[in-house]
matplotlib code that plots the C-alpha trace (Angstrom):
import matplotlib.pyplot as plt

x = [7.6, 5.8, 2.3, 2.8, 3.3, 0.5, -1.8, -0.6, -2.3, -4.8, -7.4, -5.1, -4.5, -7.9, -7.5, -7.6, -4.9, -5.7, -4.3, -3.1, -6.5, -8.1, -5.8, -6.8, -10.2, -9.7, -6.8, -9.5, -12.2, -13.0, -12.5, -11.7, -11.0, -11.6, -10.0, -11.7, -8.8, -7.4, -3.7, -2.3, 1.2, 1.7, 4.6, 4.3, 6.2, 6.0, 4.7, 3.4, -0.2, -2.3, -3.7, -2.8, -4.8, -4.8, -5.9, -6.1, -3.2, 0.6, 2.5, 5.9, 7.6, 10.9, 11.9, 14.0, 15.7, 15.4, 14.6, 11.2, 9.5, 6.6, 4.5, 3.7, 2.2, 2.9, 6.4, 8.6, 10.4, 13.2, 13.0, 16.4, 16.4, 17.4, 16.1, 12.8, 10.4, 7.0, 4.5, 1.0, -1.0, -4.1, -1.9, -2.4, 0.3, 1.5, 4.1, 5.2, 8.6, 9.9, 12.3, 11.5, 10.5, 11.2, 9.8, 8.2, 7.1, 4.1, 2.9, -0.3, -0.7, -4.2, -3.7, -5.8, -2.7, -0.1, -0.8, -0.7, 3.0, 5.4, 7.5, 8.2, 5.3, 7.0, 7.7, 4.7, 3.5, 5.9, 4.4, 1.0, 2.1, 3.0, 6.6, 8.4, 10.6, 13.0, 15.8, 19.0, 21.2, 21.3, 20.1, 20.6, 18.0, 15.0, 15.9, 14.9, 12.6, 10.1, 9.7, 9.7, 6.8, 4.9, 4.9, 4.6, 1.6, -0.2, 0.5, 1.5, -0.4, -2.4, 0.7, 3.2, 1.1, 1.5, 5.2, 5.4, 3.4, 5.9, 8.4, 6.9, 6.2, 9.6, 11.2, 9.3, 10.1, 13.6, 13.5, 12.0, 14.5, 17.0, 16.3, 15.5, 19.4, 21.1, 19.2, 17.6, 14.0, 12.3, 14.5, 13.2, 14.1, 14.8, 12.5, 12.7, 9.7, 8.2, 8.5, 4.8, 2.6, 0.2, 2.6, 3.8, 0.6, -0.1, 3.1, 2.3, -1.7, -0.5, 1.8, -0.9, -3.0, -0.2, 0.1, -3.7, -5.7, -6.8, -8.3, -11.4, -9.8, -12.0, -10.6, -11.4, -9.1, -6.4, -6.3, -6.4, -3.4, -1.5, -2.1, -4.6, -7.8, -9.9, -10.9, -6.9, -6.1, -9.1, -7.7, -4.5, -5.3, -7.5, -4.7, -1.7, -3.5, -6.9, -9.0, -10.4, -8.7, -11.5, -11.3, -7.4, -8.2, -10.9, -8.6, -5.6, -8.1, -9.5, -6.0, -4.9, -8.1, -7.5, -3.6, -5.0, -7.4, -4.9, -2.1, -3.9, -6.8, -8.3, -12.0, -13.3, -14.9, -11.5, -10.3, -12.6, -11.9, -8.5, -9.0, -10.6, -14.0, -15.8, -18.8, -19.2, -21.6, -20.2, -17.0, -18.9, -20.6, -17.6, -15.7, -18.6, -19.3, -15.4, -14.2, -17.6, -17.0, -17.5, -14.6, -15.4, -15.8, -12.5, -10.6, -11.7, -11.1, -7.1, -7.3, -7.4, -5.2, -2.2, 0.7, 3.0, 5.0, 8.3, 10.6]
y = [22.6, 23.1, 24.0, 20.4, 18.9, 20.7, 19.6, 16.1, 16.1, 18.5, 16.9, 15.8, 19.0, 18.3, 15.2, 13.9, 13.5, 10.2, 8.3, 5.1, 4.2, 5.1, 2.6, -0.2, 0.2, -0.1, -3.0, -4.8, -4.7, -7.3, -6.4, -3.5, -0.4, 2.7, 5.4, 8.6, 10.4, 9.9, 10.5, 8.3, 8.7, 6.8, 5.0, 2.3, -1.1, -3.2, -7.0, -10.1, -10.3, -13.1, -12.9, -10.8, -7.1, -4.9, -1.1, 1.6, 2.7, 3.1, 2.4, 4.2, 2.0, 2.4, 0.2, 2.1, -0.6, -4.6, -6.4, -7.7, -10.2, -9.4, -11.9, -10.0, -11.2, -14.7, -13.9, -13.3, -9.3, -8.8, -5.2, -3.9, -1.0, 2.4, 1.0, 2.6, 1.1, 1.2, -1.0, -0.6, -2.3, -3.3, -6.4, -8.2, -7.9, -9.6, -9.4, -12.5, -12.5, -9.3, -8.0, -7.6, -3.8, -2.9, 0.8, 1.5, 4.5, 3.9, 6.4, 5.6, 7.6, 7.1, 5.5, 8.5, 10.9, 8.1, 8.6, 12.6, 12.6, 13.4, 10.3, 7.8, 5.8, 2.6, 3.0, 3.5, 0.8, -1.5, -0.5, -1.0, -4.5, -5.8, -4.8, -4.3, -1.1, -0.4, 1.8, 0.2, 2.1, 3.3, 7.0, 8.8, 11.3, 9.1, 8.0, 11.5, 12.8, 10.1, 10.5, 13.9, 13.9, 11.6, 13.9, 17.3, 15.8, 15.0, 18.3, 20.5, 23.4, 23.2, 24.9, 22.6, 19.7, 21.1, 21.2, 17.5, 16.6, 18.5, 16.4, 13.1, 13.9, 14.8, 12.0, 8.8, 10.7, 10.5, 6.8, 6.0, 7.8, 6.6, 3.0, 3.9, 5.2, 2.3, -0.4, 1.5, 0.5, 0.1, -2.2, -4.1, -5.9, -9.9, -12.3, -15.2, -17.4, -20.0, -23.4, -24.4, -25.6, -23.1, -20.0, -21.6, -21.7, -18.2, -17.3, -18.8, -17.6, -13.6, -13.8, -14.9, -12.4, -9.8, -10.7, -11.6, -9.3, -7.9, -11.4, -12.5, -14.8, -16.3, -18.3, -21.8, -20.3, -19.2, -22.6, -24.4, -22.1, -23.4, -26.8, -26.5, -27.3, -24.0, -24.6, -25.3, -22.2, -20.7, -22.4, -21.5, -17.7, -17.7, -19.6, -17.5, -13.8, -14.1, -13.7, -15.4, -15.3, -13.5, -10.5, -10.8, -10.3, -7.7, -5.4, -5.7, -4.9, -1.8, -0.8, -0.9, 1.1, 4.0, 4.2, 4.2, 6.7, 8.9, 8.3, 8.3, 9.7, 6.5, 6.2, 4.9, 2.0, 1.2, 0.8, -1.2, -3.7, -3.4, -4.2, -7.4, -6.0, -7.6, -4.3, -1.0, -1.8, -4.3, -1.6, 0.8, -0.7, -2.3, 1.1, 2.9, 0.4, 0.3, 4.1, 6.1, 7.9, 7.0, 6.4, 9.4, 12.1, 10.1, 11.1, 14.8, 14.8, 13.7, 16.5, 19.0, 18.0, 16.1, 18.1, 17.1, 14.1, 14.4, 11.9]
z = [-4.5, -1.1, -3.1, -4.9, -1.5, -0.1, -3.2, -2.3, 0.8, 0.5, 2.6, 5.6, 7.1, 9.0, 10.3, 13.9, 16.2, 17.8, 14.9, 17.6, 18.0, 15.0, 13.4, 15.7, 14.7, 11.1, 11.3, 13.4, 10.5, 8.3, 4.7, 2.5, 4.8, 2.9, 4.3, 3.1, 3.1, 6.4, 7.1, 10.0, 12.2, 15.4, 17.3, 19.1, 20.4, 17.2, 18.4, 16.5, 14.8, 15.3, 12.1, 8.5, 7.9, 5.4, 4.6, 2.2, 2.5, 1.5, 4.6, 5.8, 8.3, 10.5, 13.2, 15.6, 17.2, 17.0, 14.3, 12.4, 10.1, 7.8, 6.1, 3.3, 0.1, 1.3, 1.3, 4.7, 4.2, 6.8, 8.4, 9.7, 12.2, 11.0, 7.7, 5.8, 4.4, 2.0, 1.0, -0.3, 3.0, 1.0, 0.2, 3.6, 5.7, 9.2, 11.9, 12.4, 13.9, 16.4, 18.6, 22.2, 22.9, 19.9, 19.0, 15.5, 14.0, 10.8, 9.0, 6.7, 3.5, 1.9, -1.5, -3.2, -1.9, -2.8, -6.5, -6.7, -5.7, -8.6, -9.1, -11.6, -12.9, -13.1, -9.5, -8.2, -10.4, -9.0, -5.4, -6.4, -7.8, -4.1, -4.3, -0.4, -0.7, 1.6, 2.1, 1.0, 3.4, 7.2, 6.9, 9.9, 9.9, 9.6, 13.5, 14.2, 11.9, 12.6, 15.9, 15.6, 13.0, 15.1, 18.2, 16.6, 14.6, 18.1, 19.8, 17.0, 15.3, 12.0, 10.2, 12.0, 10.4, 7.4, 7.7, 8.6, 5.4, 3.3, 4.6, 4.6, 1.0, 0.1, 2.3, -0.1, -3.4, -1.9, -0.8, -4.3, -6.3, -4.3, -5.3, -9.2, -9.5, -7.5, -9.0, -12.2, -11.3, -7.8, -5.7, -2.6, 0.0, -0.9, 0.1, 1.8, 1.1, 3.7, 2.8, 3.5, 0.6, 1.2, 1.0, -2.2, -3.9, -2.4, -4.3, -7.9, -7.0, -6.7, -9.4, -11.8, -11.0, -11.5, -14.9, -15.8, -14.3, -17.2, -18.8, -17.7, -15.3, -12.4, -9.7, -10.9, -14.5, -12.2, -10.0, -13.2, -14.3, -10.9, -11.3, -8.1, -7.5, -6.7, -3.3, -2.5, -3.7, -1.5, 1.8, 1.0, 0.8, 3.9, 5.6, 4.6, 3.9, 5.1, 2.7, -0.9, -4.1, -5.8, -3.2, -3.6, -7.5, -7.0, -5.1, -7.3, -10.1, -8.1, -7.3, -10.9, -12.7, -10.0, -11.0, -14.6, -13.9, -12.7, -14.8, -18.2, -20.1, -21.4, -21.3, -18.2, -20.2, -21.6, -18.3, -17.1, -19.9, -19.6, -15.7, -16.1, -14.7, -18.1, -17.6, -17.7, -14.9, -12.7, -12.7, -11.8, -8.9, -7.4, -7.2, -5.6, -3.4, -2.4, -2.5, -2.0, -5.0, -8.9, -11.5, -13.5, -10.3, -8.9, -11.8, -11.5, -8.1, -9.0, -12.0, -9.2, -7.2, -9.0, -9.9, -12.8, -12.6, -12.4, -14.7]

ax = plt.figure().add_subplot(projection="3d")
ax.plot(x, y, z, "-o")
ax.set_aspect("equal")
plt.show()
């Protein structure tokens, strides 16, 4: 078990310790932020965000007191104290309401490392499709463990940090397994939608992208399917998520391609077309630009690092 989790965070053992400053810089950047294998953990007082942001991590949060509301994927997600939540942070998200002086622990796991975890493939896919995974009940140990992880990550030895990584990997697997056993599929906190037209447009468009990303669709096609003008679609995305429809579509296609490269032995060319890129050259160029490596090299590195999937 220890070897499996060490393999999961292979690149994370030698990283810097001032994670708060690094994440602040990451959040302030515009566009796709590639983590380059950076594992981060920090604790701060939760606050509202002026705009949505995104970064290339799976994010694990624990609010220690009070409550908080995220605008995530065009929907409001309520976060209660003591309830662990997990989501893919490449989907623009924004804290729009929070209790005063609410302490929050955030753990940022690189996407490529999350893909190596031995978890249920359907659960992983649901998270990649924009699911907001929430612990269904209060777990007493989390309120003690996460603050301790943050402190020991900053101050502990390399051996201590490796132990933290082991524990985080196991906690993520338990969170996913708990939800699978309760609902027979990944369970997510109920979402209450905002009433504005822009948010409703974003909800409809993201649903269309999630279901039609493999088709050769573009923004005008998606807008037509949604019954709105392309300029209206882009304005809604800009107002709600802070990015264009095309940027969201590109990110989603890349995420699904990364999942396929990890989970299957399908030819790279087939994955490129199945994920809607239209040509191998466009897929290679975008993949290299956004991740710093080629699809083939990415797959090879994952084969070396990935333990057998369970379930």
